[in-house]
C-alpha positions in Angstrom: 119.6 75.1 168.5 122.1 76.7 166.1 122.1 76.2 162.4 125.2 74.0 162.5 123.4 71.5 164.5 120.5 71.4 162.1 122.5 70.8 158.9 125.5 68.6 159.6 125.2 65.1 158.2 121.9 65.7 156.5 120.1 65.1 159.8 117.6 67.8 160.9 116.8 67.4 164.6 113.1 67.2 165.7 111.7 66.8 162.2 109.5 64.1 163.8 107.9 66.6 166.1 104.7 68.2 164.9 103.0 70.7 164.7 105.5 73.5 164.2 104.6 75.1 167.5 105.5 71.9 169.4 108.8 71.8 167.5 109.6 75.4 168.4 109.0 74.8 172.0 111.1 71.6 172.0 114.0 73.5 170.3 113.7 76.3 172.9 113.7 73.8 175.7 116.9 72.2 174.4 118.6 75.6 174.3 117.4 76.5 177.8 118.2 73.2 179.4 121.7 73.1 177.8 122.4 76.7 178.9 120.8 76.8 182.4 120.2 73.2 183.3 116.8 71.6 183.7 116.1 72.6 187.2 117.0 76.3 186.7 114.8 76.6 183.6 111.2 77.6 183.9 108.3 77.1 181.5 108.3 80.9 181.1 111.9 80.7 179.9 111.1 78.1 177.3 108.0 79.8 176.0 109.8 83.2 175.8 112.6 81.6 173.7 110.0 80.2 171.4 108.3 83.5 171.1 105.1 82.2 172.7 103.1 82.8 175.9 103.6 80.4 178.8 100.0 79.3 178.4 100.7 78.2 174.8 103.3 75.7 176.1 100.6 73.7 178.0 98.7 73.1 174.8 101.4 70.9 173.6 103.2 69.7 176.7 101.6 69.0 180.1 104.7 69.7 182.1 108.4 70.7 181.7 109.3 67.1 182.5 107.3 65.9 179.6 109.4 68.2 177.3 112.6 66.7 178.7 111.3 63.2 178.3 110.4 63.9 174.6 113.9 65.3 174.0 115.6 62.4 175.8 113.5 59.8 174.0 114.2 61.1 170.5 117.9 61.5 171.3 118.3 58.0 172.7 116.4 56.5 169.8 118.9 58.2 167.5 121.8 56.9 169.5 120.5 53.4 169.4 119.9 53.6 165.7 123.5 54.7 165.1 125.1 52.0 167.2 122.8 49.2 166.0 123.3 50.1 162.4 127.1 49.8 162.9 126.9 46.6 165.0 124.7 44.9 162.4 126.6 46.3 159.4 129.1 44.5 157.1 132.8 44.0 157.8 135.0 42.6 160.5 134.7 43.6 164.1 137.3 46.3 163.7 135.5 47.9 160.8 132.2 47.8 162.7 133.7 49.3 165.8 135.3 52.1 163.6 131.9 52.8 162.1 130.2 52.8 165.5 132.6 55.2 167.2 133.0 57.4 164.1 129.3 58.0 163.6 128.4 58.2 167.3 131.1 60.8 168.0 130.2 62.7 164.9 126.6 62.9 166.1 127.6 64.1 169.6 129.8 66.8 168.1 127.5 68.0 165.4 124.5 68.1 167.8 126.4 68.9 170.9 123.7 71.2 172.4 121.1 68.5 172.1 123.4 65.7 173.2 124.3 67.6 176.4 120.7 67.6 177.4 120.1 64.0 176.2 123.1 62.6 178.0 123.4 64.7 181.2 119.8 65.5 182.3 118.8 61.8 182.8 118.3 62.2 186.6 115.7 65.0 186.1 113.3 62.5 184.5 110.4 61.1 186.4 111.0 57.5 187.6 108.9 55.8 184.9 110.5 57.9 182.1 114.0 57.3 183.5 113.4 53.6 183.5 112.3 53.8 179.8 115.5 55.7 178.8 117.8 53.5 180.9 116.4 50.5 178.9 117.4 52.2 175.7 120.8 52.9 177.0 121.2 49.3 177.9 120.4 48.4 174.3 123.0 50.8 173.1 125.5 49.3 175.5 124.6 45.8 174.2 125.3 46.9 170.6 128.8 48.0 171.4 129.4 45.0 173.7 128.5 42.7 170.8 131.0 44.3 168.5 133.8 43.9 171.1 132.8 40.3 171.9 132.9 39.5 168.2 136.3 41.0 167.9 137.7 39.1 170.9 136.2 35.8 169.5 137.8 36.4 166.1 141.2 37.3 167.6 141.0 40.9 166.4 140.8 42.5 169.8 142.8 42.1 173.0 140.1 43.0 175.5 140.2 41.1 178.9 137.1 43.0 180.2 134.4 43.5 177.6 131.8 45.1 179.8 134.3 47.6 181.3 135.7 48.4 177.9 132.2 49.0 176.5 131.6 51.5 179.3 134.9 53.2 178.5 134.2 53.5 174.8 130.7 54.9 175.3 131.8 57.4 177.9 134.6 58.6 175.6 132.2 59.2 172.8 129.5 60.8 174.9 131.9 63.3 176.6 132.5 64.9 173.2 129.1 66.7 173.7 130.5 68.4 176.8 133.5 70.1 175.2 132.9 70.3 171.5 133.0 73.9 170.1 131.9 74.6 166.5 134.6 77.4 166.5 137.3 74.9 167.4 140.0 73.5 165.2 138.3 70.2 164.3 135.1 69.4 162.5 132.7 66.7 163.7 134.0 64.4 161.0 137.6 65.0 162.1 136.8 64.3 165.8 134.9 61.2 164.8 138.0 59.9 162.9 140.3 60.7 165.7 138.2 58.9 168.3 137.7 55.9 166.1 141.5 55.6 165.8 141.9 56.0 169.6 139.3 53.3 170.4 140.9 50.8 167.9 144.2 51.4 169.6 142.5 50.9 173.0 141.2 47.5 172.1 144.6 46.6 170.5 142.9 46.0 167.2 144.7 43.7 164.8 143.7 41.9 161.6 141.6 38.8 162.1 143.6 35.6 161.8 141.0 34.4 159.3 141.8 37.4 157.1 145.6 36.8 157.2 147.2 35.0 154.2 148.8 31.7 155.0 152.5 31.2 155.2 152.4 29.4 151.8 150.7 32.3 150.2 153.1 34.8 151.8 156.1 32.9 150.6 154.8 32.9 147.0 
C-alpha cells in the first residue's frame, strides 16, 4: 500500500490490526490481490512481499481466504461508518447526500488499492464470510436509501425510483477505486466534490419547500 493511501484524510489503514507482523501481511495481501487478483495470488507471494517466510503467514492467518475476509470486513465497516455518519448527520437531505457522496468517493480515491480489493473480490470469499459482508453492504445501501427517501418526502429530490437510484449512486462512487490514479489531474477531495455535484444533479436536488421564504417575505 503506497504512502498516499496511508496519509490522506488522517486515516491510516489497518491501524486496528495487531501485531505488526499481522499488519504487514495484510498490507502485502492488499497489494498482491489488487495487482494479481485473489485467485492468482499465492501465500508465498504475500509472505514474500511482507519480507517473511510462507510458514510465518500461518501463525497469523489460517488461510489466504481468512486474509481476504479480514481485509473485506475492515473495508466494509469503514464504508458503513462513512455513510451512516452522513445519513445521521445534520442538515437537509441534499446536504447529507452531498456529505455521503463526497466522503465515500474521497475514501475510494485516497485508498483506491484497498478499495479495489474490498469492492471487487467479494465472490472469492467463503459462503459464510460472503453472507456477512453482503449484510454490511445492505446496511450501507439502507443509509443512502434513507437519505434519498427523506429528500423525496421533503420535496427536495425528484426520484421516482429510490432503490434503483440508490444502486446507481453507490455504483458511481465505488467505481472511482477502479480508475483513480494518484498521478492524475484531480485529488481525492476534488473527485469527491465533482461526484457530489453530479449526484445532486442526478436526483434533481432543489431547496426544500420548508426552507423557502414565503411570498409575503419575498415581497418585502
